[in-house]
Backbone as XML, in Angstrom:
<?xml version="1.0"?>
<chain id="A" units="angstrom">
  <residue number="1" name="MET">
    <atom name="N" x="103.891" y="94.978" z="60.971"/>
    <atom name="CA" x="104.043" y="95.254" z="62.397"/>
    <atom name="C" x="104.310" y="96.741" z="62.603"/>
  </residue>
  <residue number="2" name="ASN">
    <atom name="N" x="103.738" y="97.307" z="63.629"/>
    <atom name="CA" x="103.936" y="98.713" z="63.949"/>
    <atom name="C" x="105.295" y="98.913" z="64.589"/>
  </residue>
  <residue number="3" name="LYS">
    <atom name="N" x="105.778" y="100.114" z="64.470"/>
    <atom name="CA" x="107.074" y="100.471" z="65.019"/>
    <atom name="C" x="106.881" y="101.229" z="66.330"/>
  </residue>
  <residue number="4" name="LEU">
    <atom name="N" x="107.785" y="100.992" z="67.267"/>
    <atom name="CA" x="107.773" y="101.737" z="68.523"/>
    <atom name="C" x="108.380" y="103.113" z="68.261"/>
  </residue>
  <residue number="5" name="VAL">
    <atom name="N" x="107.614" y="104.158" z="68.514"/>
    <atom name="CA" x="108.055" y="105.529" z="68.289"/>
    <atom name="C" x="108.848" y="106.002" z="69.501"/>
  </residue>
  <residue number="6" name="GLN">
    <atom name="N" x="109.875" y="106.807" z="69.260"/>
    <atom name="CA" x="110.675" y="107.369" z="70.345"/>
    <atom name="C" x="110.429" y="108.874" z="70.438"/>
  </residue>
  <residue number="7" name="TYR">
    <atom name="N" x="110.200" y="109.358" z="71.655"/>
    <atom name="CA" x="109.999" y="110.782" z="71.887"/>
    <atom name="C" x="110.985" y="111.285" z="72.927"/>
  </residue>
  <residue number="8" name="LEU">
    <atom name="N" x="111.370" y="112.527" z="72.777"/>
    <atom name="CA" x="112.015" y="113.254" z="73.862"/>
    <atom name="C" x="110.901" y="113.725" z="74.792"/>
  </residue>
  <residue number="9" name="PRO">
    <atom name="N" x="111.200" y="114.023" z="76.047"/>
    <atom name="CA" x="110.144" y="114.415" z="76.989"/>
    <atom name="C" x="109.258" y="115.563" z="76.506"/>
  </residue>
  <residue number="10" name="LYS">
    <atom name="N" x="109.839" y="116.606" z="75.941"/>
    <atom name="CA" x="109.042" y="117.763" z="75.519"/>
    <atom name="C" x="108.079" y="117.403" z="74.391"/>
  </residue>
  <residue number="11" name="VAL">
    <atom name="N" x="108.511" y="116.538" z="73.494"/>
    <atom name="CA" x="107.638" y="116.101" z="72.403"/>
    <atom name="C" x="106.517" y="115.231" z="72.962"/>
  </residue>
  <residue number="12" name="ALA">
    <atom name="N" x="106.843" y="114.355" z="73.913"/>
    <atom name="CA" x="105.829" y="113.507" z="74.536"/>
    <atom name="C" x="104.762" y="114.354" z="75.227"/>
  </residue>
  <residue number="13" name="LEU">
    <atom name="N" x="105.191" y="115.356" z="75.985"/>
    <atom name="CA" x="104.235" y="116.226" z="76.665"/>
    <atom name="C" x="103.349" y="116.943" z="75.659"/>
  </residue>
  <residue number="14" name="LYS">
    <atom name="N" x="103.926" y="117.387" z="74.559"/>
    <atom name="CA" x="103.141" y="118.053" z="73.520"/>
    <atom name="C" x="102.089" y="117.099" z="72.950"/>
  </residue>
  <residue number="15" name="ARG">
    <atom name="N" x="102.462" y="115.837" z="72.714"/>
    <atom name="CA" x="101.499" y="114.847" z="72.218"/>
    <atom name="C" x="100.364" y="114.666" z="73.205"/>
  </residue>
  <residue number="16" name="LEU">
    <atom name="N" x="100.682" y="114.629" z="74.499"/>
    <atom name="CA" x="99.659" y="114.452" z="75.532"/>
    <atom name="C" x="98.716" y="115.649" z="75.599"/>
  </residue>
  <residue number="17" name="ILE">
    <atom name="N" x="99.220" y="116.830" z="75.301"/>
    <atom name="CA" x="98.393" y="118.038" z="75.298"/>
    <atom name="C" x="97.511" y="118.077" z="74.050"/>
  </residue>
  <residue number="18" name="VAL">
    <atom name="N" x="98.101" y="117.746" z="72.906"/>
    <atom name="CA" x="97.372" y="117.792" z="71.639"/>
    <atom name="C" x="96.291" y="116.724" z="71.574"/>
  </residue>
  <residue number="19" name="ASN">
    <atom name="N" x="96.609" y="115.518" z="72.020"/>
    <atom name="CA" x="95.655" y="114.408" z="71.968"/>
    <atom name="C" x="95.168" y="114.113" z="73.384"/>
  </residue>
  <residue number="20" name="LYS">
    <atom name="N" x="94.026" y="114.620" z="73.730"/>
    <atom name="CA" x="93.473" y="114.454" z="75.081"/>
    <atom name="C" x="93.168" y="112.993" z="75.420"/>
  </residue>
  <residue number="21" name="ASP">
    <atom name="N" x="93.093" y="112.116" z="74.406"/>
    <atom name="CA" x="92.855" y="110.700" z="74.646"/>
    <atom name="C" x="94.145" y="109.903" z="74.839"/>
  </residue>
  <residue number="22" name="ALA">
    <atom name="N" x="95.284" y="110.531" z="74.588"/>
    <atom name="CA" x="96.579" y="109.855" z="74.775"/>
    <atom name="C" x="96.818" y="109.631" z="76.261"/>
  </residue>
  <residue number="23" name="VAL">
    <atom name="N" x="97.543" y="108.565" z="76.578"/>
    <atom name="CA" x="97.850" y="108.258" z="77.972"/>
    <atom name="C" x="99.356" y="108.102" z="78.160"/>
  </residue>
  <residue number="24" name="LEU">
    <atom name="N" x="99.820" y="108.588" z="79.298"/>
    <atom name="CA" x="101.212" y="108.404" z="79.711"/>
    <atom name="C" x="101.216" y="107.295" z="80.752"/>
  </residue>
  <residue number="25" name="ILE">
    <atom name="N" x="101.958" y="106.242" z="80.482"/>
    <atom name="CA" x="102.008" y="105.102" z="81.388"/>
    <atom name="C" x="103.427" y="104.960" z="81.938"/>
  </residue>
  <residue number="26" name="ASP">
    <atom name="N" x="103.529" y="105.046" z="83.258"/>
    <atom name="CA" x="104.792" y="104.867" z="83.964"/>
    <atom name="C" x="104.966" y="103.379" z="84.240"/>
  </residue>
  <residue number="27" name="VAL">
    <atom name="N" x="106.003" y="102.779" z="83.663"/>
    <atom name="CA" x="106.221" y="101.341" z="83.798"/>
    <atom name="C" x="107.313" y="101.006" z="84.821"/>
  </residue>
  <residue number="28" name="ARG">
    <atom name="N" x="107.745" y="101.995" z="85.595"/>
    <atom name="CA" x="108.775" y="101.752" z="86.608"/>
    <atom name="C" x="108.194" y="100.973" z="87.783"/>
  </residue>
  <residue number="29" name="SER">
    <atom name="N" x="109.053" y="100.617" z="88.709"/>
    <atom name="CA" x="108.610" y="99.893" z="89.901"/>
    <atom name="C" x="107.857" y="100.824" z="90.845"/>
  </residue>
  <residue number="30" name="GLU">
    <atom name="N" x="107.137" y="100.210" z="91.776"/>
    <atom name="CA" x="106.396" y="100.987" z="92.762"/>
    <atom name="C" x="107.338" y="101.868" z="93.594"/>
  </residue>
  <residue number="31" name="ALA">
    <atom name="N" x="108.496" y="101.341" z="93.956"/>
    <atom name="CA" x="109.453" y="102.120" z="94.754"/>
    <atom name="C" x="109.942" y="103.339" z="93.987"/>
  </residue>
  <residue number="32" name="GLU">
    <atom name="N" x="110.265" y="103.169" z="92.707"/>
    <atom name="CA" x="110.708" y="104.307" z="91.901"/>
    <atom name="C" x="109.609" y="105.352" z="91.813"/>
  </residue>
  <residue number="33" name="ASN">
    <atom name="N" x="108.400" y="104.897" z="91.539"/>
    <atom name="CA" x="107.275" y="105.805" z="91.390"/>
    <atom name="C" x="107.042" y="106.592" z="92.675"/>
  </residue>
  <residue number="34" name="LYS">
    <atom name="N" x="107.184" y="105.918" z="93.813"/>
    <atom name="CA" x="106.912" y="106.556" z="95.102"/>
    <atom name="C" x="108.074" y="107.440" z="95.582"/>
  </residue>
  <residue number="35" name="PHE">
    <atom name="N" x="109.302" y="106.937" z="95.500"/>
    <atom name="CA" x="110.424" y="107.624" z="96.135"/>
    <atom name="C" x="111.218" y="108.545" z="95.217"/>
  </residue>
  <residue number="36" name="VAL">
    <atom name="N" x="111.179" y="108.308" z="93.909"/>
    <atom name="CA" x="111.942" y="109.141" z="92.977"/>
    <atom name="C" x="111.069" y="110.259" z="92.417"/>
  </residue>
  <residue number="37" name="GLY">
    <atom name="N" x="109.771" y="110.029" z="92.400"/>
    <atom name="CA" x="108.842" y="110.988" z="91.821"/>
    <atom name="C" x="108.155" y="110.371" z="90.621"/>
  </residue>
  <residue number="38" name="ARG">
    <atom name="N" x="107.180" y="111.107" z="90.105"/>
    <atom name="CA" x="106.404" y="110.583" z="88.990"/>
    <atom name="C" x="105.851" y="111.744" z="88.162"/>
  </residue>
  <residue number="39" name="PRO">
    <atom name="N" x="105.619" y="111.473" z="86.883"/>
    <atom name="CA" x="104.992" y="112.501" z="86.048"/>
    <atom name="C" x="103.569" y="112.767" z="86.528"/>
  </residue>
  <residue number="40" name="LEU">
    <atom name="N" x="103.105" y="113.971" z="86.331"/>
    <atom name="CA" x="101.701" y="114.271" z="86.617"/>
    <atom name="C" x="100.824" y="113.602" z="85.567"/>
  </residue>
  <residue number="41" name="ASN">
    <atom name="N" x="99.611" y="113.293" z="85.972"/>
    <atom name="CA" x="98.584" y="112.769" z="85.055"/>
    <atom name="C" x="99.035" y="111.523" z="84.299"/>
  </residue>
  <residue number="42" name="HIS">
    <atom name="N" x="99.584" y="110.591" z="85.025"/>
    <atom name="CA" x="100.031" y="109.349" z="84.414"/>
    <atom name="C" x="99.211" y="108.174" z="84.939"/>
  </residue>
  <residue number="43" name="ILE">
    <atom name="N" x="99.352" y="107.060" z="84.276"/>
    <atom name="CA" x="98.828" y="105.784" z="84.743"/>
    <atom name="C" x="100.043" y="104.977" z="85.175"/>
  </residue>
  <residue number="44" name="PHE">
    <atom name="N" x="99.928" y="104.299" z="86.292"/>
    <atom name="CA" x="101.046" y="103.509" z="86.810"/>
    <atom name="C" x="100.782" y="102.021" z="86.596"/>
  </residue>
  <residue number="45" name="VAL">
    <atom name="N" x="101.587" y="101.411" z="85.723"/>
    <atom name="CA" x="101.499" y="99.974" z="85.458"/>
    <atom name="C" x="102.934" y="99.454" z="85.339"/>
  </residue>
  <residue number="46" name="PRO">
    <atom name="N" x="103.490" y="98.900" z="86.406"/>
    <atom name="CA" x="104.886" y="98.438" z="86.356"/>
    <atom name="C" x="105.100" y="97.335" z="85.318"/>
  </residue>
  <residue number="47" name="TRP">
    <atom name="N" x="106.215" y="97.415" z="84.635"/>
    <atom name="CA" x="106.620" y="96.337" z="83.725"/>
    <atom name="C" x="107.242" y="95.200" z="84.538"/>
  </residue>
  <residue number="48" name="VAL">
    <atom name="N" x="108.095" y="95.545" z="85.495"/>
    <atom name="CA" x="108.638" y="94.592" z="86.467"/>
    <atom name="C" x="108.550" y="95.247" z="87.843"/>
  </residue>
  <residue number="49" name="ASP">
    <atom name="N" x="108.405" y="94.423" z="88.879"/>
    <atom name="CA" x="108.321" y="94.961" z="90.235"/>
    <atom name="C" x="108.659" y="93.849" z="91.213"/>
  </residue>
  <residue number="50" name="SER">
    <atom name="N" x="108.810" y="94.218" z="92.478"/>
    <atom name="CA" x="109.116" y="93.221" z="93.497"/>
    <atom name="C" x="107.895" y="92.329" z="93.684"/>
  </residue>
  <residue number="51" name="PRO">
    <atom name="N" x="108.035" y="91.134" z="94.122"/>
    <atom name="CA" x="109.263" y="90.541" z="94.646"/>
    <atom name="C" x="110.088" y="89.783" z="93.608"/>
  </residue>
  <residue number="52" name="ASP">
    <atom name="N" x="109.514" y="89.481" z="92.430"/>
    <atom name="CA" x="110.256" y="88.614" z="91.505"/>
    <atom name="C" x="111.065" y="89.361" z="90.442"/>
  </residue>
  <residue number="53" name="TRP">
    <atom name="N" x="110.734" y="90.608" z="90.165"/>
    <atom name="CA" x="111.456" y="91.437" z="89.195"/>
    <atom name="C" x="111.515" y="90.811" z="87.804"/>
  </residue>
  <residue number="54" name="GLU">
    <atom name="N" x="110.470" y="90.100" z="87.446"/>
    <atom name="CA" x="110.353" y="89.496" z="86.120"/>
    <atom name="C" x="109.123" y="90.068" z="85.430"/>
  </residue>
  <residue number="55" name="PRO">
    <atom name="N" x="109.215" y="90.336" z="84.133"/>
    <atom name="CA" x="108.031" y="90.816" z="83.417"/>
    <atom name="C" x="106.918" y="89.778" z="83.428"/>
  </residue>
  <residue number="56" name="SER">
    <atom name="N" x="105.707" y="90.261" z="83.483"/>
    <atom name="CA" x="104.520" y="89.418" z="83.356"/>
    <atom name="C" x="103.660" y="90.037" z="82.256"/>
  </residue>
  <residue number="57" name="PRO">
    <atom name="N" x="103.998" y="89.738" z="80.996"/>
    <atom name="CA" x="103.312" y="90.392" z="79.876"/>
    <atom name="C" x="101.795" y="90.289" z="79.911"/>
  </residue>
  <residue number="58" name="ASN">
    <atom name="N" x="101.254" y="89.136" z="80.266"/>
    <atom name="CA" x="99.792" y="88.990" z="80.281"/>
    <atom name="C" x="99.162" y="89.895" z="81.333"/>
  </residue>
  <residue number="59" name="GLU">
    <atom name="N" x="99.762" y="89.959" z="82.505"/>
    <atom name="CA" x="99.258" y="90.843" z="83.560"/>
    <atom name="C" x="99.401" y="92.309" z="83.159"/>
  </residue>
  <residue number="60" name="PHE">
    <atom name="N" x="100.513" y="92.638" z="82.517"/>
    <atom name="CA" x="100.751" y="94.002" z="82.051"/>
    <atom name="C" x="99.667" y="94.427" z="81.057"/>
  </residue>
  <residue number="61" name="ILE">
    <atom name="N" x="99.413" y="93.600" z="80.065"/>
    <atom name="CA" x="98.394" y="93.907" z="79.052"/>
    <atom name="C" x="97.016" y="94.015" z="79.699"/>
  </residue>
  <residue number="62" name="ALA">
    <atom name="N" x="96.696" y="93.102" z="80.606"/>
    <atom name="CA" x="95.392" y="93.142" z="81.282"/>
    <atom name="C" x="95.234" y="94.445" z="82.058"/>
  </residue>
  <residue number="63" name="SER">
    <atom name="N" x="96.296" y="94.890" z="82.722"/>
    <atom name="CA" x="96.231" y="96.151" z="83.477"/>
    <atom name="C" x="96.010" y="97.335" z="82.550"/>
  </residue>
  <residue number="64" name="ILE">
    <atom name="N" x="96.710" y="97.351" z="81.439"/>
    <atom name="CA" x="96.555" y="98.439" z="80.461"/>
    <atom name="C" x="95.101" y="98.492" z="79.983"/>
  </residue>
  <residue number="65" name="LYS">
    <atom name="N" x="94.546" y="97.347" z="79.690"/>
    <atom name="CA" x="93.158" y="97.297" z="79.210"/>
    <atom name="C" x="92.181" y="97.702" z="80.299"/>
  </residue>
  <residue number="66" name="ARG">
    <atom name="N" x="92.466" y="97.361" z="81.564"/>
    <atom name="CA" x="91.583" y="97.757" z="82.671"/>
    <atom name="C" x="91.503" y="99.276" z="82.799"/>
  </residue>
  <residue number="67" name="PHE">
    <atom name="N" x="92.565" y="99.958" z="82.398"/>
    <atom name="CA" x="92.542" y="101.422" z="82.430"/>
    <atom name="C" x="91.815" y="102.003" z="81.219"/>
  </residue>
  <residue number="68" name="GLY">
    <atom name="N" x="91.249" y="101.159" z="80.383"/>
    <atom name="CA" x="90.439" y="101.627" z="79.261"/>
    <atom name="C" x="91.200" y="101.829" z="77.966"/>
  </residue>
  <residue number="69" name="CYS">
    <atom name="N" x="92.457" y="101.440" z="77.923"/>
    <atom name="CA" x="93.225" y="101.588" z="76.688"/>
    <atom name="C" x="92.752" y="100.575" z="75.657"/>
  </residue>
  <residue number="70" name="LYS">
    <atom name="N" x="92.478" y="101.079" z="74.484"/>
    <atom name="CA" x="92.074" y="100.241" z="73.361"/>
    <atom name="C" x="93.290" y="100.044" z="72.449"/>
  </residue>
  <residue number="71" name="LEU">
    <atom name="N" x="93.153" y="99.175" z="71.462"/>
    <atom name="CA" x="94.286" y="98.873" z="70.589"/>
    <atom name="C" x="94.788" y="100.089" z="69.826"/>
  </residue>
  <residue number="72" name="ASP">
    <atom name="N" x="93.920" y="101.089" z="69.593"/>
    <atom name="CA" x="94.350" y="102.277" z="68.858"/>
    <atom name="C" x="94.609" y="103.495" z="69.759"/>
  </residue>
  <residue number="73" name="THR">
    <atom name="N" x="94.532" y="103.327" z="71.077"/>
    <atom name="CA" x="94.830" y="104.421" z="71.999"/>
    <atom name="C" x="96.286" y="104.843" z="71.843"/>
  </residue>
  <residue number="74" name="GLU">
    <atom name="N" x="96.523" y="106.143" z="71.817"/>
    <atom name="CA" x="97.915" y="106.614" z="71.793"/>
    <atom name="C" x="98.486" y="106.417" z="73.195"/>
  </residue>
  <residue number="75" name="ILE">
    <atom name="N" x="99.492" y="105.546" z="73.290"/>
    <atom name="CA" x="100.125" y="105.206" z="74.556"/>
    <atom name="C" x="101.572" y="105.656" z="74.517"/>
  </residue>
  <residue number="76" name="ILE">
    <atom name="N" x="101.970" y="106.420" z="75.535"/>
    <atom name="CA" x="103.356" y="106.853" z="75.678"/>
    <atom name="C" x="103.873" y="106.270" z="76.986"/>
  </residue>
  <residue number="77" name="LEU">
    <atom name="N" x="104.943" y="105.501" z="76.894"/>
    <atom name="CA" x="105.511" y="104.811" z="78.047"/>
    <atom name="C" x="106.737" y="105.550" z="78.573"/>
  </residue>
  <residue number="78" name="ILE">
    <atom name="N" x="106.909" y="105.515" z="79.893"/>
    <atom name="CA" x="108.090" y="106.112" z="80.508"/>
    <atom name="C" x="108.614" y="105.158" z="81.582"/>
  </residue>
  <residue number="79" name="CYS">
    <atom name="N" x="109.926" y="105.040" z="81.654"/>
    <atom name="CA" x="110.578" y="104.278" z="82.721"/>
    <atom name="C" x="111.702" y="105.152" z="83.273"/>
  </residue>
  <residue number="80" name="ARG">
    <atom name="N" x="112.692" y="104.574" z="83.888"/>
    <atom name="CA" x="113.775" y="105.368" z="84.469"/>
    <atom name="C" x="114.635" y="106.021" z="83.394"/>
  </residue>
  <residue number="81" name="SER">
    <atom name="N" x="115.101" y="105.213" z="82.427"/>
    <atom name="CA" x="116.059" y="105.733" z="81.459"/>
    <atom name="C" x="115.744" y="105.358" z="80.017"/>
  </residue>
  <residue number="82" name="GLY">
    <atom name="N" x="114.615" y="104.734" z="79.776"/>
    <atom name="CA" x="114.218" y="104.422" z="78.411"/>
    <atom name="C" x="114.445" y="102.984" z="77.986"/>
  </residue>
  <residue number="83" name="CYS">
    <atom name="N" x="114.836" y="102.099" z="78.867"/>
    <atom name="CA" x="115.075" y="100.694" z="78.501"/>
    <atom name="C" x="113.854" y="99.815" z="78.734"/>
  </residue>
  <residue number="84" name="ARG">
    <atom name="N" x="113.317" y="99.822" z="79.946"/>
    <atom name="CA" x="112.134" y="98.998" z="80.226"/>
    <atom name="C" x="110.951" y="99.410" z="79.374"/>
  </residue>
  <residue number="85" name="SER">
    <atom name="N" x="110.855" y="100.706" z="79.072"/>
    <atom name="CA" x="109.727" y="101.165" z="78.259"/>
    <atom name="C" x="109.796" y="100.596" z="76.842"/>
  </residue>
  <residue number="86" name="VAL">
    <atom name="N" x="110.992" y="100.287" z="76.351"/>
    <atom name="CA" x="111.117" y="99.642" z="75.038"/>
    <atom name="C" x="110.525" y="98.238" z="75.101"/>
  </residue>
  <residue number="87" name="ASP">
    <atom name="N" x="110.917" y="97.474" z="76.115"/>
    <atom name="CA" x="110.392" y="96.113" z="76.259"/>
    <atom name="C" x="108.868" y="96.129" z="76.413"/>
  </residue>
  <residue number="88" name="ALA">
    <atom name="N" x="108.369" y="97.020" z="77.268"/>
    <atom name="CA" x="106.924" y="97.123" z="77.477"/>
    <atom name="C" x="106.221" y="97.564" z="76.185"/>
  </residue>
  <residue number="89" name="GLY">
    <atom name="N" x="106.852" y="98.459" z="75.442"/>
    <atom name="CA" x="106.274" y="98.934" z="74.185"/>
    <atom name="C" x="106.140" y="97.833" z="73.157"/>
  </residue>
  <residue number="90" name="TYR">
    <atom name="N" x="107.176" y="97.023" z="73.014"/>
    <atom name="CA" x="107.091" y="95.915" z="72.057"/>
    <atom name="C" x="106.094" y="94.864" z="72.511"/>
  </residue>
  <residue number="91" name="CYS">
    <atom name="N" x="105.935" y="94.702" z="73.802"/>
    <atom name="CA" x="104.899" y="93.800" z="74.313"/>
    <atom name="C" x="103.523" y="94.290" z="73.847"/>
  </residue>
  <residue number="92" name="LEU">
    <atom name="N" x="103.268" y="95.581" z="73.983"/>
    <atom name="CA" x="101.989" y="96.144" z="73.541"/>
    <atom name="C" x="101.807" y="95.972" z="72.032"/>
  </residue>
  <residue number="93" name="ILE">
    <atom name="N" x="102.837" y="96.287" z="71.276"/>
    <atom name="CA" x="102.761" y="96.158" z="69.817"/>
    <atom name="C" x="102.494" y="94.710" z="69.425"/>
  </residue>
  <residue number="94" name="ASN">
    <atom name="N" x="103.171" y="93.775" z="70.072"/>
    <atom name="CA" x="102.972" y="92.358" z="69.760"/>
    <atom name="C" x="101.569" y="91.874" z="70.109"/>
  </residue>
  <residue number="95" name="GLN">
    <atom name="N" x="100.874" y="92.612" z="70.976"/>
    <atom name="CA" x="99.497" y="92.270" z="71.339"/>
    <atom name="C" x="98.468" y="93.066" z="70.530"/>
  </residue>
  <residue number="96" name="GLY">
    <atom name="N" x="98.935" y="93.795" z="69.503"/>
    <atom name="CA" x="98.017" y="94.460" z="68.585"/>
    <atom name="C" x="97.810" y="95.942" z="68.810"/>
  </residue>
  <residue number="97" name="PHE">
    <atom name="N" x="98.461" y="96.533" z="69.808"/>
    <atom name="CA" x="98.352" y="97.977" z="69.999"/>
    <atom name="C" x="99.085" y="98.669" z="68.851"/>
  </residue>
  <residue number="98" name="THR">
    <atom name="N" x="98.473" y="99.710" z="68.310"/>
    <atom name="CA" x="98.975" y="100.288" z="67.053"/>
    <atom name="C" x="99.577" y="101.678" z="67.178"/>
  </residue>
  <residue number="99" name="ASN">
    <atom name="N" x="99.513" y="102.292" z="68.350"/>
    <atom name="CA" x="99.974" y="103.671" z="68.489"/>
    <atom name="C" x="100.778" y="103.801" z="69.785"/>
  </residue>
  <residue number="100" name="VAL">
    <atom name="N" x="101.973" y="103.202" z="69.793"/>
    <atom name="CA" x="102.778" y="103.106" z="71.011"/>
    <atom name="C" x="104.093" y="103.845" z="70.836"/>
  </residue>
  <residue number="101" name="ALA">
    <atom name="N" x="104.433" y="104.633" z="71.843"/>
    <atom name="CA" x="105.702" y="105.371" z="71.853"/>
    <atom name="C" x="106.322" y="105.235" z="73.234"/>
  </residue>
  <residue number="102" name="HIS">
    <atom name="N" x="107.598" y="105.588" z="73.317"/>
    <atom name="CA" x="108.256" y="105.626" z="74.624"/>
    <atom name="C" x="109.144" y="106.861" z="74.692"/>
  </residue>
  <residue number="103" name="ILE">
    <atom name="N" x="109.404" y="107.284" z="75.917"/>
    <atom name="CA" x="110.271" y="108.444" z="76.148"/>
    <atom name="C" x="111.684" y="107.913" z="76.298"/>
  </residue>
  <residue number="104" name="MET">
    <atom name="N" x="112.526" y="108.214" z="75.302"/>
    <atom name="CA" x="113.822" y="107.554" z="75.211"/>
    <atom name="C" x="114.800" y="107.925" z="76.316"/>
  </residue>
  <residue number="105" name="SER">
    <atom name="N" x="114.649" y="109.051" z="76.958"/>
    <atom name="CA" x="115.543" y="109.393" z="78.069"/>
    <atom name="C" x="114.909" y="109.084" z="79.422"/>
  </residue>
  <residue number="106" name="GLY">
    <atom name="N" x="113.670" y="108.617" z="79.417"/>
    <atom name="CA" x="112.998" y="108.216" z="80.638"/>
    <atom name="C" x="112.734" y="109.347" z="81.610"/>
  </residue>
  <residue number="107" name="PHE">
    <atom name="N" x="112.425" y="108.968" z="82.848"/>
    <atom name="CA" x="112.115" y="109.937" z="83.890"/>
    <atom name="C" x="113.382" y="110.556" z="84.472"/>
  </residue>
  <residue number="108" name="GLU">
    <atom name="N" x="114.407" y="109.734" z="84.697"/>
    <atom name="CA" x="115.635" y="110.210" z="85.339"/>
    <atom name="C" x="116.770" y="110.494" z="84.371"/>
  </residue>
  <residue number="109" name="GLY">
    <atom name="N" x="116.717" y="109.965" z="83.160"/>
    <atom name="CA" x="117.733" y="110.233" z="82.166"/>
    <atom name="C" x="118.933" y="109.309" z="82.229"/>
  </residue>
  <residue number="110" name="ASP">
    <atom name="N" x="119.887" y="109.618" z="81.383"/>
    <atom name="CA" x="121.107" y="108.825" z="81.255"/>
    <atom name="C" x="122.083" y="109.106" z="82.395"/>
  </residue>
  <residue number="111" name="LEU">
    <atom name="N" x="123.016" y="108.183" z="82.578"/>
    <atom name="CA" x="124.072" y="108.365" z="83.570"/>
    <atom name="C" x="125.059" y="109.426" z="83.104"/>
  </residue>
  <residue number="112" name="ASP">
    <atom name="N" x="125.525" y="110.263" z="84.041"/>
    <atom name="CA" x="126.566" y="111.236" z="83.727"/>
    <atom name="C" x="127.942" y="110.617" z="84.014"/>
  </residue>
  <residue number="113" name="GLU">
    <atom name="N" x="128.975" y="111.418" z="83.949"/>
    <atom name="CA" x="130.338" y="110.913" z="84.150"/>
    <atom name="C" x="130.577" y="110.395" z="85.569"/>
  </residue>
  <residue number="114" name="ASN">
    <atom name="N" x="129.705" y="110.753" z="86.509"/>
    <atom name="CA" x="129.799" y="110.257" z="87.890"/>
    <atom name="C" x="128.799" y="109.134" z="88.179"/>
  </residue>
  <residue number="115" name="SER">
    <atom name="N" x="128.248" y="108.559" z="87.126"/>
    <atom name="CA" x="127.268" y="107.479" z="87.230"/>
    <atom name="C" x="126.013" y="107.896" z="87.990"/>
  </residue>
  <residue number="116" name="GLN">
    <atom name="N" x="125.623" y="109.156" z="87.840"/>
    <atom name="CA" x="124.402" y="109.664" z="88.454"/>
    <atom name="C" x="123.417" y="110.061" z="87.370"/>
  </residue>
  <residue number="117" name="ARG">
    <atom name="N" x="122.147" y="109.918" z="87.678"/>
    <atom name="CA" x="121.090" y="110.287" z="86.733"/>
    <atom name="C" x="120.506" y="111.650" z="87.105"/>
  </residue>
  <residue number="118" name="GLY">
    <atom name="N" x="119.821" y="112.252" z="86.166"/>
    <atom name="CA" x="119.129" y="113.509" z="86.422"/>
    <atom name="C" x="119.938" y="114.742" z="86.089"/>
  </residue>
  <residue number="119" name="ASN">
    <atom name="N" x="121.120" y="114.573" z="85.533"/>
    <atom name="CA" x="121.990" y="115.718" z="85.234"/>
    <atom name="C" x="122.214" y="115.953" z="83.747"/>
  </residue>
  <residue number="120" name="ILE">
    <atom name="N" x="121.665" y="115.079" z="82.905"/>
    <atom name="CA" x="121.905" y="115.193" z="81.460"/>
    <atom name="C" x="120.598" y="115.392" z="80.702"/>
  </residue>
  <residue number="121" name="ASN">
    <atom name="N" x="119.642" y="114.523" z="80.984"/>
    <atom name="CA" x="118.375" y="114.551" z="80.257"/>
    <atom name="C" x="117.320" y="113.827" z="81.091"/>
  </residue>
  <residue number="122" name="GLY">
    <atom name="N" x="116.157" y="113.650" z="80.516"/>
    <atom name="CA" x="115.068" y="112.965" z="81.208"/>
    <atom name="C" x="113.906" y="113.899" z="81.500"/>
  </residue>
  <residue number="123" name="TRP">
    <atom name="N" x="112.796" y="113.304" z="81.889"/>
    <atom name="CA" x="111.557" y="114.040" z="82.157"/>
    <atom name="C" x="111.778" y="115.145" z="83.192"/>
  </residue>
  <residue number="124" name="ARG">
    <atom name="N" x="112.357" y="114.804" z="84.335"/>
    <atom name="CA" x="112.592" y="115.811" z="85.386"/>
    <atom name="C" x="113.581" y="116.864" z="84.924"/>
  </residue>
  <residue number="125" name="TYR">
    <atom name="N" x="114.701" y="116.441" z="84.356"/>
    <atom name="CA" x="115.742" y="117.370" z="83.911"/>
    <atom name="C" x="115.196" y="118.383" z="82.910"/>
  </residue>
  <residue number="126" name="ASP">
    <atom name="N" x="114.335" y="117.922" z="82.023"/>
    <atom name="CA" x="113.772" y="118.790" z="80.985"/>
    <atom name="C" x="112.640" y="119.675" z="81.494"/>
  </residue>
  <residue number="127" name="GLY">
    <atom name="N" x="112.305" y="119.586" z="82.781"/>
    <atom name="CA" x="111.328" y="120.474" z="83.380"/>
    <atom name="C" x="109.886" y="120.116" z="83.113"/>
  </residue>
  <residue number="128" name="MET">
    <atom name="N" x="109.628" y="118.862" z="82.799"/>
    <atom name="CA" x="108.250" y="118.436" z="82.572"/>
    <atom name="C" x="107.543" y="118.308" z="83.936"/>
  </residue>
  <residue number="129" name="PRO">
    <atom name="N" x="106.220" y="118.394" z="83.956"/>
    <atom name="CA" x="105.505" y="118.381" z="85.242"/>
    <atom name="C" x="105.618" y="117.033" z="85.958"/>
  </residue>
  <residue number="130" name="TRP">
    <atom name="N" x="105.997" y="117.109" z="87.243"/>
    <atom name="CA" x="106.132" y="115.899" z="88.054"/>
    <atom name="C" x="105.910" y="116.239" z="89.501"/>
  </residue>
  <residue number="131" name="GLU">
    <atom name="N" x="105.767" y="115.196" z="90.310"/>
    <atom name="CA" x="105.570" y="115.381" z="91.747"/>
    <atom name="C" x="106.291" y="114.276" z="92.487"/>
  </residue>
  <residue number="132" name="GLN">
    <atom name="N" x="106.508" y="114.537" z="93.757"/>
    <atom name="CA" x="107.078" y="113.520" z="94.638"/>
    <atom name="C" x="106.386" y="113.632" z="95.970"/>
  </residue>
  <residue number="133" name="CYS">
    <atom name="N" x="105.889" y="112.509" z="96.475"/>
    <atom name="CA" x="105.168" y="112.516" z="97.759"/>
    <atom name="C" x="105.964" y="111.782" z="98.808"/>
  </residue>
</chain>
């Protein structure tokens, strides 16, 4: 069985630059993607979303494949803080994907001493390219 690789945001961005076939997949909810911001040049495939907030592994895998990802495509997953991307990553690995990684600090990063995100680490904190509409 393949192992889920962990990247810091800067390493993930470097992988995306070096391997033009690699894809960054945002697995957060639609609300997070829309209201919190999102990485540039990503694919959006939620791992869980409203209204039921339950994973649908078969739908998730089908969506990934619809975007043209093959079993050997380098896939880098990002969520809010690195938890959902682990679950989504193991789902991909269990379905035969062989080159899967996740960004361990996610888009918003870990909670600080005031229970707020975005002040310690994460994609935005580390200055990686992102947008908010």
